[in-house]
Backbone as a printed PyTorch tensor [residue, N CA C, xyz], in Angstrom:
tensor([[[ -96.2130, -106.6790,   61.3720],
         [ -95.7750, -107.0740,   60.0490],
         [ -95.7740, -105.8350,   59.1560]],

        [[ -94.6560, -105.6260,   58.4790],
         [ -94.5490, -104.4700,   57.5760],
         [ -95.0610, -104.8180,   56.1960]],

        [[ -95.6530, -103.8160,   55.5630],
         [ -96.1950, -103.9560,   54.2130],
         [ -95.7290, -102.7810,   53.3740]],

        [[ -95.3980, -103.0750,   52.1200],
         [ -95.0170, -102.0700,   51.1310],
         [ -96.2390, -101.8490,   50.2470]],

        [[ -96.7350, -100.6160,   50.2100],
         [ -97.9270, -100.2840,   49.4350],
         [ -97.5500,  -99.1700,   48.4680]],

        [[ -97.7320,  -99.4310,   47.1870],
         [ -97.4550,  -98.4270,   46.1570],
         [ -98.6880,  -98.2850,   45.2810]],

        [[ -99.3900,  -97.1730,   45.4640],
         [-100.5090,  -96.8440,   44.5950],
         [ -99.9730,  -96.0570,   43.4130]],

        [[-100.1400,  -96.5740,   42.2090],
         [ -99.6540,  -95.9250,   40.9880],
         [-100.7910,  -95.0910,   40.4050]],

        [[-100.5020,  -93.8170,   40.1400],
         [-101.5300,  -92.9160,   39.6250],
         [-101.9730,  -93.2950,   38.2180]],

        [[-103.2690,  -93.2290,   37.9920],
         [-103.8150,  -93.3330,   36.6460],
         [-103.4740,  -92.0230,   35.9250]],

        [[-102.9380,  -92.0920,   34.7100],
         [-102.6200,  -90.8490,   33.9930],
         [-103.8320,  -89.9130,   33.9220]],

        [[-103.5680,  -88.6380,   34.1390],
         [-104.6170,  -87.6240,   34.0460],
         [-105.4000,  -87.3870,   35.3160]],

        [[-105.0450,  -88.0780,   36.4110],
         [-105.8030,  -87.9150,   37.6570],
         [-105.1610,  -86.9090,   38.6140]],

        [[-104.1690,  -86.1530,   38.1560],
         [-103.5090,  -85.1620,   39.0110],
         [-104.4660,  -84.1760,   39.6570]],

        [[-105.4080,  -83.5820,   38.9000],
         [-106.3530,  -82.6470,   39.5340],
         [-107.1980,  -83.3140,   40.6310]],

        [[-107.6320,  -84.5540,   40.3970],
         [-108.4070,  -85.2650,   41.4150],
         [-107.5250,  -85.5430,   42.6370]],

        [[-106.2920,  -85.9190,   42.4190],
         [-105.3480,  -86.1480,   43.5210],
         [-105.2300,  -84.8850,   44.3750]],

        [[-105.0720,  -83.7300,   43.7360],
         [-104.9440,  -82.4680,   44.4800],
         [-106.2260,  -82.1490,   45.2460]],

        [[-107.3610,  -82.4290,   44.6460],
         [-108.6470,  -82.1990,   45.3030],
         [-108.7790,  -83.0600,   46.5650]],

        [[-108.1860,  -84.2470,   46.5430],
         [-108.2920,  -85.1900,   47.6550],
         [-107.1390,  -85.1050,   48.6490]],

        [[-106.2290,  -84.1550,   48.4720],
         [-105.0150,  -84.1030,   49.2730],
         [-105.2910,  -84.0810,   50.7750]],

        [[-106.1700,  -83.2420,   51.2350],
         [-106.4640,  -83.1740,   52.6720],
         [-107.0960,  -84.4760,   53.1620]],

        [[-107.9800,  -85.0820,   52.3730],
         [-108.5780,  -86.3660,   52.7700],
         [-107.5030,  -87.4500,   52.8660]],

        [[-106.5650,  -87.4570,   51.9100],
         [-105.4600,  -88.4180,   51.9380],
         [-104.6360,  -88.2260,   53.2110]],

        [[-104.2360,  -86.9780,   53.4990],
         [-103.4260,  -86.7270,   54.6790],
         [-104.1900,  -87.0740,   55.9590]],

        [[-105.4550,  -86.7360,   56.0210],
         [-106.2520,  -87.0650,   57.2040],
         [-106.3190,  -88.5820,   57.3960]],

        [[-106.4820,  -89.3150,   56.3000],
         [-106.4940,  -90.7790,   56.3620],
         [-105.1550,  -91.2830,   56.9030]],

        [[-104.0620,  -90.7580,   56.3780],
         [-102.7320,  -91.1780,   56.8140],
         [-102.4620,  -90.7760,   58.2580]],

        [[-103.0340,  -89.6530,   58.7130],
         [-102.8920,  -89.2570,   60.1160],
         [-103.3720,  -90.3680,   61.0460]],

        [[-104.3820,  -91.0980,   60.6160],
         [-104.8950,  -92.2110,   61.4130],
         [-103.9230,  -93.3720,   61.5210]],

        [[-102.9120,  -93.3960,   60.6690],
         [-101.9030,  -94.4570,   60.6750],
         [-100.5120,  -93.9210,   61.0300]],

        [[-100.4330,  -92.7280,   61.5680],
         [ -99.1400,  -92.0700,   61.7930],
         [ -98.1590,  -92.9450,   62.5720]],

        [[ -98.6220,  -93.6380,   63.5790],
         [ -97.7210,  -94.4680,   64.3940],
         [ -97.2650,  -95.7290,   63.6690]],

        [[ -98.0300,  -96.1660,   62.6820],
         [ -97.6860,  -97.3920,   61.9630],
         [ -96.8230,  -97.1430,   60.7260]],

        [[ -96.7480,  -95.8990,   60.2530],
         [ -95.9890,  -95.5960,   59.0380],
         [ -94.5000,  -95.4760,   59.3510]],

        [[ -93.6740,  -96.1910,   58.5860],
         [ -92.2260,  -96.0550,   58.7280],
         [ -91.6250,  -95.2840,   57.5570]],

        [[ -92.3770,  -95.1540,   56.4700],
         [ -91.9400,  -94.3480,   55.3220],
         [ -93.1610,  -94.0390,   54.4700]],

        [[ -93.0810,  -92.8920,   53.7770],
         [ -94.1900,  -92.4970,   52.9100],
         [ -93.7290,  -91.3920,   51.9860]],

        [[ -94.4550,  -91.2360,   50.8980],
         [ -94.1760,  -90.1240,   50.0020],
         [ -94.5320,  -90.4450,   48.5680]],

        [[ -94.6750,  -89.3980,   47.7620],
         [ -95.0680,  -89.5940,   46.3670],
         [ -93.8850,  -89.9280,   45.4650]],

        [[ -94.1430,  -90.7930,   44.4910],
         [ -93.2370,  -90.9190,   43.3590],
         [ -93.6050,  -89.7940,   42.4000]],

        [[ -92.6280,  -89.3780,   41.5960],
         [ -92.7920,  -88.1610,   40.7900],
         [ -92.3560,  -88.3880,   39.3440]],

        [[ -92.8080,  -87.4810,   38.4640],
         [ -92.3110,  -87.4690,   37.0930],
         [ -90.8210,  -87.1380,   37.1200]],

        [[ -90.1240,  -87.3760,   36.0070],
         [ -88.6790,  -87.1350,   35.9560],
         [ -88.3270,  -85.6870,   36.2860]],

        [[ -89.1950,  -84.7380,   35.9030],
         [ -88.9270,  -83.3250,   36.2210],
         [ -89.4280,  -82.9480,   37.6200]],

        [[ -89.9880,  -83.9090,   38.3470],
         [ -90.4980,  -83.7410,   39.7130],
         [ -91.6600,  -82.7510,   39.8080]],

        [[ -92.3350,  -82.4990,   38.6860],
         [ -93.4230,  -81.5260,   38.6570],
         [ -94.7690,  -82.1240,   39.0730]],

        [[ -94.9530,  -83.4320,   38.8850],
         [ -96.2410,  -84.0610,   39.1840],
         [ -96.0330,  -85.4100,   39.8520]],

        [[ -97.0080,  -85.7910,   40.6750],
         [ -96.9840,  -87.1040,   41.3140],
         [ -97.3470,  -88.1860,   40.3000]],

        [[ -96.7410,  -89.3630,   40.4820],
         [ -97.0750,  -90.5370,   39.6620],
         [ -97.5640,  -91.6940,   40.5340]],

        [[ -97.5550,  -91.4990,   41.8460],
         [ -97.9830,  -92.5530,   42.7530],
         [ -97.6590,  -92.1830,   44.1840]],

        [[ -97.9550,  -93.0970,   45.1120],
         [ -97.6620,  -92.8880,   46.5330],
         [ -97.1510,  -94.1800,   47.1490]],

        [[ -96.0480,  -94.0530,   47.8930],
         [ -95.4310,  -95.1740,   48.6000],
         [ -95.7540,  -95.0560,   50.0830]],

        [[ -96.1130,  -96.1780,   50.6680],
         [ -96.3070,  -96.2380,   52.1180],
         [ -95.7180,  -97.5540,   52.6110]],

        [[ -94.8860,  -97.4750,   53.6210],
         [ -94.4190,  -98.6680,   54.3250],
         [ -95.0730,  -98.5810,   55.6960]],

        [[ -95.9050,  -99.5690,   55.9800],
         [ -96.7970,  -99.4760,   57.1240],
         [ -96.7850, -100.7850,   57.9080]],

        [[ -96.7820, -100.6690,   59.2290],
         [ -96.7640, -101.8150,   60.1320],
         [ -98.2010, -102.1220,   60.5430]],

        [[ -98.7130, -103.2390,   60.0480],
         [-100.0900, -103.6580,   60.3350],
         [-100.0810, -105.1380,   60.6920]],

        [[-101.0850, -105.6050,   61.4350],
         [-101.0150, -106.9580,   61.9740],
         [-101.0850, -108.0900,   60.9490]],

        [[-101.7420, -107.8500,   59.8160],
         [-101.9140, -108.9590,   58.8730],
         [-102.3010, -108.4210,   57.4970]],

        [[-102.4620, -109.3400,   56.5540],
         [-102.7970, -108.9710,   55.1870],
         [-104.1690, -108.2990,   55.1000]],

        [[-105.1290, -108.7390,   55.8750],
         [-106.4570, -108.1130,   55.8410],
         [-106.3730, -106.6390,   56.2260]],

        [[-105.6130, -106.3380,   57.2620],
         [-105.4520, -104.9390,   57.6780],
         [-104.7020, -104.1460,   56.6130]],

        [[-103.7160, -104.7620,   55.9690],
         [-102.9680, -104.0810,   54.9010],
         [-103.8700, -103.8070,   53.7010]],

        [[-104.7160, -104.7520,   53.3560],
         [-105.6620, -104.5330,   52.2480],
         [-106.6270, -103.4010,   52.5830]],

        [[-107.1160, -103.3810,   53.8080],
         [-108.0170, -102.2980,   54.2170],
         [-107.2960, -100.9580,   54.1200]],

        [[-106.0530, -100.8820,   54.6120],
         [-105.2690,  -99.6510,   54.5180],
         [-105.1410,  -99.2090,   53.0580]],

        [[-104.7560, -100.1140,   52.1850],
         [-104.4910,  -99.7740,   50.7800],
         [-105.7530,  -99.4200,   50.0080]],

        [[-106.8110, -100.1880,   50.1990],
         [-107.9680, -100.0480,   49.3210],
         [-109.0710,  -99.1580,   49.8760]],

        [[-108.9810,  -98.7760,   51.1580],
         [-109.9210,  -97.7970,   51.7170],
         [-109.3720,  -96.3730,   51.6260]],

        [[-108.1260,  -96.2310,   51.2170],
         [-107.4770,  -94.9210,   51.0970],
         [-108.2600,  -94.0550,   50.1030]],

        [[-108.4990,  -92.7780,   50.3910],
         [-109.3470,  -91.9340,   49.5480],
         [-108.9240,  -91.8430,   48.0750]],

        [[-107.6270,  -91.7820,   47.8080],
         [-107.2080,  -91.7280,   46.3990],
         [-107.5710,  -93.0070,   45.6540]],

        [[-107.3820,  -94.1430,   46.3010],
         [-107.7530,  -95.3980,   45.6420],
         [-109.2620,  -95.4710,   45.4280]],

        [[-110.0180,  -95.1280,   46.4510],
         [-111.4870,  -95.2020,   46.3480],
         [-112.0300,  -94.2910,   45.2530]],

        [[-111.3500,  -93.1730,   45.0080],
         [-111.8050,  -92.2120,   43.9910],
         [-111.2690,  -92.5260,   42.5900]],

        [[-110.4020,  -93.5420,   42.4800],
         [-109.9020,  -93.9220,   41.1620],
         [-108.5750,  -93.3010,   40.7610]],

        [[-107.8510,  -92.6940,   41.7070],
         [-106.5440,  -92.1160,   41.3860],
         [-105.5150,  -93.2260,   41.1750]],

        [[-105.5330,  -94.2720,   42.0050],
         [-104.5250,  -95.3390,   41.9310],
         [-105.0560,  -96.5530,   41.1750]],

        [[-104.2790,  -97.0080,   40.2250],
         [-104.5200,  -98.2920,   39.5690],
         [-103.3060,  -98.6150,   38.7160]],

        [[-102.5300,  -99.5740,   39.1270],
         [-102.7370, -100.5870,   40.1580],
         [-102.2320, -100.1310,   41.5240]],

        [[-102.4630, -101.0060,   42.5080],
         [-101.8770, -100.8640,   43.8350],
         [-101.0490, -102.1220,   44.0760]],

        [[ -99.7560, -101.9200,   44.3250],
         [ -98.8550, -103.0190,   44.6440],
         [ -98.8230, -103.1630,   46.1600]],

        [[ -99.1100, -104.3500,   46.6490],
         [ -99.1490, -104.6190,   48.0830],
         [ -98.3070, -105.8660,   48.3450]],

        [[ -97.1740, -105.6780,   49.0130],
         [ -96.2490, -106.7720,   49.2910],
         [ -95.8160, -106.7480,   50.7490]],

        [[ -95.4220, -107.9100,   51.2490],
         [ -94.8350, -107.9790,   52.5870],
         [ -93.4300, -107.3950,   52.4960]],

        [[ -93.0420, -106.6400,   53.5020],
         [ -91.7730, -105.9060,   53.5070],
         [ -90.9920, -106.2840,   54.7530]],

        [[ -89.7720, -106.7610,   54.5760],
         [ -88.9050, -107.0620,   55.7140],
         [ -87.8070, -106.0210,   55.7570]],

        [[ -87.8540, -105.1740,   56.7640],
         [ -86.9190, -104.0620,   56.9240],
         [ -85.5070, -104.5840,   57.1820]],

        [[ -84.5320, -104.1110,   56.3950],
         [ -83.1340, -104.4900,   56.6180],
         [ -82.2860, -103.3090,   57.0760]],

        [[ -82.9020, -102.1430,   57.2560],
         [ -82.1710, -100.9600,   57.6990],
         [ -82.4780, -100.6320,   59.1560]],

        [[ -83.7480, -100.7470,   59.5190],
         [ -84.1720, -100.4060,   60.8720],
         [ -84.5860,  -98.9560,   60.9780]],

        [[ -85.5330,  -98.6810,   61.8370],
         [ -85.9760,  -97.3130,   62.0660],
         [ -86.9520,  -96.8320,   61.0120]],

        [[ -87.2020,  -95.5310,   61.0530],
         [ -88.1240,  -94.9050,   60.1040],
         [ -87.3360,  -93.9740,   59.1860]],

        [[ -87.9720,  -93.5510,   58.1030],
         [ -87.2880,  -92.6170,   57.1920],
         [ -86.9730,  -91.3070,   57.9040]],

        [[ -87.8030,  -90.9130,   58.8520],
         [ -87.5850,  -89.6640,   59.5710],
         [ -86.3410,  -89.7400,   60.4490]],

        [[ -86.0460,  -90.9150,   60.9830],
         [ -84.8530,  -91.0950,   61.8070],
         [ -83.5690,  -91.0190,   60.9770]],

        [[ -83.6510,  -91.3840,   59.7020],
         [ -82.4700,  -91.4150,   58.8330],
         [ -82.3320,  -90.1590,   57.9710]],

        [[ -83.3460,  -89.3130,   57.9460],
         [ -83.3530,  -88.1480,   57.0420],
         [ -82.2850,  -87.1370,   57.4320]],

        [[ -81.7550,  -86.4670,   56.4260],
         [ -80.6960,  -85.4840,   56.6340],
         [ -81.2380,  -84.1080,   57.0060]],

        [[ -82.5100,  -83.8700,   56.7030],
         [ -83.0780,  -82.5460,   56.9060],
         [ -82.8810,  -81.6210,   55.7290]],

        [[ -82.3550,  -82.1580,   54.6210],
         [ -82.0950,  -81.3370,   53.4310],
         [ -83.3290,  -81.1440,   52.5560]],

        [[ -84.4400,  -81.7350,   52.8910],
         [ -85.6300,  -81.5140,   52.0950],
         [ -86.3000,  -82.7770,   51.5970]],

        [[ -85.6160,  -83.9070,   51.6180],
         [ -86.2660,  -85.1670,   51.3390],
         [ -86.4380,  -85.5460,   49.8950]],

        [[ -85.8170,  -84.8140,   48.9360],
         [ -85.9010,  -85.2670,   47.5480],
         [ -84.9780,  -86.4500,   47.3530]],

        [[ -85.4580,  -87.4290,   46.6380],
         [ -84.6510,  -88.6160,   46.4300],
         [ -85.2680,  -89.5360,   45.4130]],

        [[ -85.1070,  -90.8390,   45.6590],
         [ -85.5310,  -91.8430,   44.6940],
         [ -86.0650,  -93.0770,   45.3990]],

        [[ -87.0170,  -93.7160,   44.7320],
         [ -87.4550,  -95.0600,   45.0610],
         [ -86.7700,  -95.9820,   44.0660]],

        [[ -86.1140,  -97.0120,   44.5610],
         [ -85.5370,  -98.0480,   43.7160],
         [ -86.2230,  -99.3520,   44.0540]],

        [[ -86.6290, -100.0770,   43.0380],
         [ -87.1940, -101.4080,   43.2320],
         [ -86.3860, -102.3640,   42.3720]],

        [[ -85.6930, -103.2730,   43.0310],
         [ -84.9660, -104.3250,   42.3270],
         [ -85.8610, -105.5390,   42.2140]],

        [[ -86.1630, -105.9420,   40.9770],
         [ -87.0190, -107.1180,   40.7330],
         [ -86.1480, -108.3540,   40.5810]],

        [[ -86.5150, -109.4230,   41.2630],
         [ -85.7310, -110.6510,   41.2580],
         [ -86.4850, -111.7890,   40.5900]],

        [[ -85.7520, -112.7230,   40.0730],
         [ -86.3390, -113.9370,   39.5140],
         [ -86.9140, -114.7690,   40.6470]],

        [[ -88.1640, -115.2320,   40.5090],
         [ -88.7320, -116.0950,   41.5510],
         [ -87.8020, -117.2810,   41.8180]],

        [[ -87.6540, -117.5990,   43.0930],
         [ -86.8030, -118.7070,   43.4970],
         [ -85.3960, -118.3000,   43.8830]],

        [[ -84.9910, -117.0770,   43.5570],
         [ -83.6750, -116.6180,   43.9920],
         [ -83.7750, -116.1070,   45.4200]],

        [[ -82.6420, -115.8410,   46.0100],
         [ -82.6030, -115.3500,   47.3890],
         [ -81.9200, -113.9950,   47.4180]],

        [[ -82.3220, -113.1540,   48.3810],
         [ -81.6800, -111.8360,   48.4680],
         [ -80.2170, -111.9550,   48.8680]],

        [[ -79.4150, -111.0590,   48.3140],
         [ -78.0250, -110.9550,   48.7310],
         [ -77.9760, -110.2390,   50.0780]],

        [[ -76.9040, -110.4480,   50.8050],
         [ -76.7270, -109.7170,   52.0600],
         [ -76.6340, -108.2320,   51.7430]],

        [[ -77.3490, -107.3890,   52.4930],
         [ -77.2940, -105.9520,   52.2080],
         [ -75.8880, -105.4000,   52.4280]],

        [[ -75.5110, -104.4770,   51.5630],
         [ -74.2450, -103.7670,   51.7130],
         [ -74.3790, -102.7560,   52.8450]],

        [[ -73.2590, -102.2420,   53.3510],
         [ -73.3730, -101.1570,   54.3220],
         [ -74.1830, -100.0100,   53.7140]],

        [[ -75.0280,  -99.3680,   54.4980],
         [ -75.9070,  -98.3440,   53.9230],
         [ -75.1190,  -97.1800,   53.3300]],

        [[ -75.4450,  -96.7980,   52.0970],
         [ -74.8080,  -95.6110,   51.5250],
         [ -75.3710,  -94.3520,   52.1720]],

        [[ -74.6960,  -93.2260,   52.0350],
         [ -75.2440,  -91.9720,   52.5750],
         [ -76.6210,  -91.6990,   51.9720]],

        [[ -77.5200,  -91.2260,   52.8050],
         [ -78.8440,  -90.8520,   52.3340],
         [ -79.8720,  -91.9610,   52.3360]],

        [[ -79.5030,  -93.1700,   52.7120],
         [ -80.4650,  -94.2670,   52.7230],
         [ -81.5080,  -94.0190,   53.8050]],

        [[ -82.7840,  -94.0290,   53.4020],
         [ -83.8880,  -93.7660,   54.3270],
         [ -84.6450,  -95.0300,   54.7040]],

        [[ -84.7330,  -95.9710,   53.7640],
         [ -85.4410,  -97.2280,   53.9980],
         [ -84.8820,  -98.2640,   53.0440]],

        [[ -84.7840,  -99.5030,   53.5200],
         [ -84.3760, -100.6120,   52.6680],
         [ -85.0380, -101.8610,   53.2050]],

        [[ -85.6810, -102.6090,   52.3130],
         [ -86.3210, -103.8310,   52.7550],
         [ -86.5430, -104.8000,   51.6190]],

        [[ -86.6570, -106.0570,   51.9970],
         [ -86.9200, -107.1260,   51.0370],
         [ -88.4310, -107.2380,   50.8300]],

        [[ -88.8180, -107.5180,   49.5920],
         [ -90.2260, -107.6230,   49.2040],
         [ -90.5920, -109.0870,   48.9960]],

        [[ -91.6980, -109.4880,   49.6090],
         [ -92.1440, -110.8740,   49.5270],
         [ -93.6220, -110.9250,   49.1370]],

        [[ -93.9800, -111.9810,   48.4340],
         [ -95.3740, -112.2280,   48.0700],
         [ -96.1760, -112.5720,   49.3180]],

        [[ -97.3710, -112.0330,   49.4090],
         [ -98.2820, -112.4550,   50.4640],
         [ -98.8340, -113.8380,   50.1580]],

        [[ -98.8850, -114.2010,   48.8800],
         [ -99.4860, -115.4730,   48.4790],
         [ -98.6330, -116.6770,   48.8650]],

        [[ -97.3820, -116.7040,   48.3720],
         [ -96.5510, -117.8780,   48.6120],
         [ -95.3140, -117.5930,   49.4490]],

        [[ -95.1270, -116.3460,   49.8520],
         [ -93.9770, -115.9880,   50.6760],
         [ -92.6750, -115.8710,   49.9230]],

        [[ -92.7060, -116.0390,   48.5930],
         [ -91.4860, -115.9790,   47.8010],
         [ -90.9080, -114.5790,   47.7310]],

        [[ -89.5680, -114.5120,   47.6900],
         [ -88.8700, -113.2370,   47.5780],
         [ -89.0390, -112.6910,   46.1720]],

        [[ -89.4350, -111.4160,   46.0680],
         [ -89.6840, -110.7710,   44.7790],
         [ -88.6710, -109.6830,   44.4580]],

        [[ -87.9240, -109.2310,   45.4720],
         [ -86.9440, -108.1820,   45.2190],
         [ -86.7310, -107.3160,   46.4430]],

        [[ -86.2490, -106.1010,   46.1820],
         [ -85.8720, -105.1760,   47.2420],
         [ -86.3840, -103.7830,   46.9100]],

        [[ -86.8410, -103.0600,   47.9180],
         [ -87.2490, -101.6620,   47.7450],
         [ -86.3610, -100.7850,   48.6200]],

        [[ -85.9310,  -99.6610,   48.0430],
         [ -85.0510,  -98.7300,   48.7260],
         [ -85.5760,  -97.3150,   48.5180]],

        [[ -85.5520,  -96.5130,   49.5660],
         [ -85.8010,  -95.0750,   49.4810],
         [ -84.5090,  -94.3830,   49.8800]],

        [[ -84.0630,  -93.4520,   49.0300],
         [ -82.7880,  -92.7970,   49.2870],
         [ -82.8900,  -91.3100,   48.9920]],

        [[ -82.3410,  -90.4920,   49.8830],
         [ -82.2120,  -89.0460,   49.6550],
         [ -80.9740,  -88.8410,   48.7910]],

        [[ -81.1490,  -88.2590,   47.6320],
         [ -80.0090,  -88.0240,   46.7430],
         [ -80.4340,  -87.0830,   45.6310]],

        [[ -79.4670,  -86.3320,   45.1030],
         [ -79.7390,  -85.4260,   43.9830],
         [ -79.7500,  -86.1750,   42.6610]],

        [[ -78.9740,  -87.2530,   42.5690],
         [ -78.9590,  -88.0990,   41.3760],
         [ -78.7350,  -89.5340,   41.8470]],

        [[ -78.9310,  -90.4970,   40.9470],
         [ -78.9300,  -91.8750,   41.4070],
         [ -78.1520,  -92.7870,   40.4760]],

        [[ -77.2430,  -93.5670,   41.0640],
         [ -76.5890,  -94.6850,   40.4070],
         [ -77.2010,  -95.9350,   41.0380]],

        [[ -78.2180,  -96.4740,   40.3810],
         [ -79.0050,  -97.5520,   40.9710],
         [ -78.1540,  -98.7610,   41.3320]],

        [[ -77.2060,  -99.1260,   40.4960],
         [ -76.3920, -100.3190,   40.7640],
         [ -75.4540, -100.1260,   41.9580]],

        [[ -75.1620,  -98.8900,   42.3080],
         [ -74.3430,  -98.6450,   43.4990],
         [ -75.1620,  -98.8970,   44.7670]],

        [[ -76.4720,  -98.7030,   44.6860],
         [ -77.3520,  -98.8980,   45.8380],
         [ -77.9200, -100.3110,   45.8650]],

        [[ -78.2320, -100.8660,   44.6790],
         [ -78.7960, -102.2140,   44.5750],
         [ -77.9750, -103.0640,   43.5950]],

        [[ -76.7800, -103.4450,   43.9890],
         [ -76.0030, -104.3080,   43.0930],
         [ -76.4890, -105.7480,   43.2080]],

        [[ -76.1420, -106.5580,   42.2170],
         [ -76.3280, -107.9830,   42.4170],
         [ -77.3750, -108.6700,   41.6040]],

        [[ -78.2570, -109.3670,   42.2770],
         [ -79.0790, -110.4310,   41.7200],
         [ -80.3680, -109.9730,   41.0350]],

        [[ -80.5000, -108.7170,   40.7400],
         [ -81.7680, -108.2170,   40.2280],
         [ -81.8240, -108.3060,   38.7040]],

        [[ -82.9680, -108.7330,   38.1970],
         [ -83.1920, -108.7850,   36.7500],
         [ -83.3690, -107.3870,   36.1810]],

        [[ -83.9820, -106.5270,   36.9770],
         [ -84.2720, -105.1550,   36.5590],
         [ -84.3190, -104.2960,   37.8100]],

        [[ -83.8830, -103.0490,   37.6930],
         [ -83.9980, -102.0960,   38.7900],
         [ -84.7520, -100.8820,   38.2680]],

        [[ -85.9230, -100.6450,   38.8530],
         [ -86.7010,  -99.4450,   38.5330],
         [ -86.1860,  -98.3030,   39.3920]],

        [[ -86.1030,  -97.1080,   38.8070],
         [ -85.7100,  -95.9160,   39.5430],
         [ -86.7770,  -94.8540,   39.3130]],

        [[ -87.3700,  -94.3710,   40.4000],
         [ -88.4300,  -93.3680,   40.3240],
         [ -88.0780,  -92.1750,   41.1980]],

        [[ -88.1360,  -90.9640,   40.6730],
         [ -88.0070,  -89.7970,   41.5520],
         [ -89.0630,  -89.8920,   42.6600]],

        [[ -88.6740,  -89.4800,   43.8470],
         [ -89.5290,  -89.6210,   45.0270],
         [ -89.1830,  -88.5000,   45.9970]],

        [[ -90.1280,  -88.1660,   46.8720],
         [ -89.8320,  -87.2310,   47.9450],
         [ -90.5410,  -87.6630,   49.2210]],

        [[ -89.9630,  -87.2960,   50.3420],
         [ -90.5710,  -87.6210,   51.6220],
         [ -91.9720,  -87.0280,   51.6740]],

        [[ -92.9000,  -87.8080,   52.1840],
         [ -94.2940,  -87.3850,   52.2190],
         [ -94.7300,  -86.9100,   53.5850]],

        [[ -95.9640,  -86.5090,   53.6290],
         [ -96.5730,  -86.0230,   54.8540],
         [ -96.9790,  -84.5620,   54.7220]],

        [[ -97.5900,  -84.0890,   55.7450],
         [ -98.0690,  -82.7030,   55.7360],
         [ -96.8930,  -81.7370,   55.6180]],

        [[ -97.0900,  -80.6930,   54.8410],
         [ -96.0470,  -79.6770,   54.6610],
         [ -96.3340,  -78.4970,   55.5650]]])
């Protein structure tokens, strides 16, 4: 079962995040086979991290909670809140399989949907699409929206996520992992 985990940085915790970088990577190394996508969200100028995205294949919600809340940045107070949702992959593969090799700068898009609506059929993948999946509540199984990771220099969110969304968040993002 895939899970979408987004730890949002508490403002001002950048120095602590940098101090914990090796611990974070070492923790993620333990999940290397289960990760299908990962990387930090960034400020608009891409100078600082604002959070971390992980799409991870784990057997159940308990394992996903352990992954999210035992992570060193969360334990040290870097992340608050942590968004943890069930993720149904509609693209297939991992971000590494779809990457262009140009460096991995791109965007996270989250389309938020009205509870009770249904996802539209995905469009053919645009160039640079690294991950696309539907987001569902662990509580009631209801569809909450769609998350997309895309390699691109600039972003027209409605071209990537047209349709039934009440709001589309766009966050600068880059492929994660050891450099």
